[in-house]
Phi, psi and omega in degrees: 000134184226159166285132189278320190207164175101200187290334174261012184309138177086350182294129176280131174256150177278138175273153172289129181299145176095184182252014183274352179245135172253101180289146174287122184295159183301319175304309184290319179301313179297318178297318178303306183296327174294317183291323186267354185310310181294350186248001186291147183241343175062041173255248186257141168246155177234127176245090181274139192057053195294328181064262181266345187085003187305314181288321178288329174294312176306317182293326178285325177298334175262009170126352179292149184282322180209150175229132177262126182247121190237132172200152179260345182276133185301313181299323177296316187291325177294317176295316179298317180301317177294320179288330174290321176306323180297342182276345189051031179224047182312322186286354176267010181225138169243120177258128185236123179260104186192166169290164179294321181295312180300316179299313179299317179303313177296313181297319175300317182293334176278350180077023178281138180238156186236146171264333185218130179225125176259126179238116183215063181289158171310132188302326182294342187285334177051040186243000185306313184296319178295320178295319180296308179307314182299314181296323177289318179293327183271005178057047178269344181253132180294150172302129185083003182293158186246131165256126176251111186251121182245112181218184175273184190285343184283342184271128173232157174233113187221153169073019174270118186304138178062017172250123183230142179286129175263314181208153172219143180213146181257139177225103182049252182264010191234140175244135179244125175234137181250120180241144171243137179263128180068234181329000000 
């Protein structure tokens, strides 16, 4: 697993040991960044359910100021820490060992807002739509901000005011949808 492009381009990342994490493949990661390229705002990114931290690290590699990497699994957090250390840019990352809900509550109370959010929860959880609604309601996404949602085919996000689908693409057992908030 590698960082595809930017200042960390070519950097090899460690995978989370075991079979509990589905890392985003380099092919899907490159496709995602190609799809969101015209909409990027380069402030803060959030990699919720971060696993290896690959997507958040890739966002900083491509110009984002800071990425918040959230996961509740010890093995994932350990792996994220190792991967962030490889960047030699530790100050551009905040690693949070917590559930998604707890992390979002803390970030909201700290007044943190995001320009780019990666959501790739375990498919069985079916919480993606609620997370998006909560983040919008709590004003945690900047105007024009992007949600990158990686799910199975059963998940849809519909009827959220000011949220529009930009692109959707299918990859084997995964659906990647790009949504923009507001602008």
